[in-house]
ZANUKE-913823 format. One record per residue (C-alpha): residue in one letter; x, y, z; residue number from 0. Coordinates in nm, 2 decimals. Example, Ala and Ser with C-alpha at 12.3 -4.5 7.8 and 13.67 -1.06 7.14 Angstrom:
// ZANUKE-913823
{r:A	x:1.23	y:-0.45	z:0.78	k:0}
{r:S	x:1.37	y:-0.11	z:0.71	k:1}
//
This chain:
// ZANUKE-913823
{r:X	x:10.62	y:9.15	z:6.97	k:0}
{r:X	x:10.79	y:9.51	z:6.95	k:1}
{r:X	x:10.57	y:9.81	z:6.91	k:2}
{r:X	x:10.56	y:10.00	z:6.59	k:3}
{r:X	x:10.54	y:10.33	z:6.73	k:4}
{r:X	x:10.86	y:10.53	z:6.80	k:5}
{r:X	x:10.94	y:10.52	z:7.17	k:6}
{r:X	x:10.98	y:10.87	z:7.34	k:7}
{r:X	x:11.13	y:10.82	z:7.69	k:8}
{r:X	x:10.95	y:11.13	z:7.80	k:9}
{r:X	x:10.62	y:11.02	z:7.69	k:10}
{r:X	x:10.69	y:10.66	z:7.85	k:11}
{r:X	x:10.76	y:10.81	z:8.19	k:12}
{r:X	x:10.48	y:11.08	z:8.16	k:13}
{r:X	x:10.24	y:10.80	z:8.09	k:14}
{r:X	x:10.36	y:10.58	z:8.38	k:15}
{r:X	x:10.34	y:10.88	z:8.60	k:16}
{r:X	x:9.97	y:10.82	z:8.69	k:17}
{r:X	x:9.91	y:10.55	z:8.96	k:18}
{r:X	x:9.63	y:10.38	z:8.76	k:19}
{r:X	x:9.84	y:10.35	z:8.45	k:20}
{r:X	x:10.14	y:10.22	z:8.64	k:21}
{r:X	x:9.91	y:9.97	z:8.79	k:22}
{r:X	x:9.80	y:9.86	z:8.44	k:23}
{r:X	x:10.14	y:9.83	z:8.31	k:24}
{r:X	x:10.25	y:9.61	z:8.60	k:25}
{r:X	x:9.94	y:9.40	z:8.57	k:26}
{r:X	x:10.01	y:9.35	z:8.17	k:27}
{r:X	x:10.36	y:9.23	z:8.27	k:28}
{r:X	x:10.19	y:8.91	z:8.39	k:29}
{r:X	x:10.02	y:8.86	z:8.06	k:30}
{r:X	x:9.74	y:8.97	z:7.83	k:31}
{r:X	x:9.43	y:9.13	z:7.99	k:32}
{r:X	x:9.09	y:9.28	z:7.88	k:33}
{r:X	x:8.93	y:9.60	z:7.98	k:34}
{r:X	x:8.71	y:9.43	z:8.24	k:35}
{r:X	x:9.01	y:9.27	z:8.41	k:36}
{r:X	x:9.18	y:9.60	z:8.42	k:37}
{r:X	x:8.87	y:9.78	z:8.51	k:38}
{r:X	x:8.84	y:9.57	z:8.83	k:39}
{r:X	x:9.23	y:9.62	z:8.90	k:40}
{r:X	x:9.19	y:10.02	z:8.90	k:41}
{r:X	x:8.83	y:10.04	z:9.01	k:42}
{r:X	x:8.74	y:10.29	z:8.74	k:43}
{r:X	x:8.48	y:10.30	z:8.48	k:44}
{r:X	x:8.52	y:10.14	z:8.13	k:45}
{r:X	x:8.57	y:10.49	z:7.97	k:46}
{r:X	x:8.84	y:10.59	z:8.23	k:47}
{r:X	x:9.03	y:10.26	z:8.18	k:48}
{r:X	x:9.00	y:10.30	z:7.81	k:49}
{r:X	x:9.16	y:10.65	z:7.82	k:50}
{r:X	x:9.44	y:10.52	z:8.04	k:51}
{r:X	x:9.50	y:10.23	z:7.78	k:52}
{r:X	x:9.50	y:10.49	z:7.50	k:53}
{r:X	x:9.76	y:10.69	z:7.68	k:54}
{r:X	x:9.97	y:10.39	z:7.73	k:55}
{r:X	x:9.93	y:10.28	z:7.38	k:56}
{r:X	x:10.03	y:10.61	z:7.23	k:57}
{r:X	x:10.34	y:10.62	z:7.45	k:58}
{r:X	x:10.43	y:10.26	z:7.30	k:59}
{r:X	x:10.41	y:10.08	z:7.62	k:60}
{r:X	x:10.10	y:9.86	z:7.54	k:61}
{r:X	x:9.94	y:9.71	z:7.23	k:62}
{r:X	x:9.62	y:9.53	z:7.16	k:63}
{r:X	x:9.45	y:9.29	z:6.94	k:64}
{r:X	x:9.09	y:9.16	z:6.89	k:65}
{r:X	x:9.00	y:8.82	z:7.05	k:66}
{r:X	x:8.65	y:8.75	z:6.92	k:67}
{r:X	x:8.44	y:9.05	z:7.06	k:68}
{r:X	x:8.69	y:9.14	z:7.32	k:69}
{r:X	x:9.00	y:9.36	z:7.29	k:70}
{r:X	x:9.30	y:9.23	z:7.48	k:71}
{r:X	x:9.60	y:9.42	z:7.59	k:72}
{r:X	x:9.96	y:9.33	z:7.65	k:73}
{r:X	x:10.28	y:9.49	z:7.74	k:74}
{r:X	x:10.48	y:9.61	z:7.43	k:75}
{r:X	x:10.77	y:9.74	z:7.61	k:76}
{r:X	x:10.89	y:9.46	z:7.85	k:77}
{r:X	x:11.16	y:9.69	z:7.99	k:78}
{r:X	x:10.89	y:9.88	z:8.18	k:79}
{r:X	x:10.81	y:9.57	z:8.39	k:80}
{r:X	x:11.19	y:9.53	z:8.47	k:81}
{r:X	x:11.22	y:9.89	z:8.56	k:82}
{r:X	x:10.91	y:9.91	z:8.78	k:83}
{r:X	x:11.01	y:9.59	z:8.95	k:84}
{r:X	x:11.36	y:9.74	z:9.02	k:85}
{r:X	x:11.20	y:10.05	z:9.16	k:86}
{r:X	x:10.97	y:9.87	z:9.38	k:87}
{r:X	x:11.26	y:9.66	z:9.51	k:88}
{r:X	x:11.45	y:9.97	z:9.58	k:89}
{r:X	x:11.16	y:10.13	z:9.76	k:90}
{r:X	x:11.15	y:9.83	z:9.99	k:91}
{r:X	x:11.53	y:9.89	z:10.07	k:92}
{r:X	x:11.66	y:9.60	z:9.88	k:93}
{r:X	x:11.98	y:9.65	z:9.70	k:94}
{r:X	x:11.96	y:9.66	z:9.32	k:95}
{r:X	x:12.19	y:9.59	z:9.03	k:96}
{r:X	x:12.29	y:9.80	z:8.76	k:97}
{r:X	x:12.19	y:9.63	z:8.42	k:98}
{r:X	x:12.18	y:9.73	z:8.06	k:99}
{r:X	x:11.86	y:9.69	z:7.87	k:100}
{r:X	x:11.78	y:9.57	z:7.51	k:101}
{r:X	x:12.13	y:9.51	z:7.40	k:102}
//
């Protein structure tokens, strides 16, 4: 489901420039998660994780919906997962291919 916010690449890179937010985005590439799942992942308080999610949401990277009493978050910009996986592969010395995104 595409995000309704305009995507600004500077805001996306800025949002992903924090280790915890990058970890959250990578985790959400595997599917929806609630704040408690993400809190365990980054080892921060509820408030800190919520602020990180707000930055990611404002950048258009994640979106959320209510599931009963819980709010679940999902990756709204799937190319973020592709890009970070490419970076991780390059960091390990693997050869990466040049591809186009979102044709």
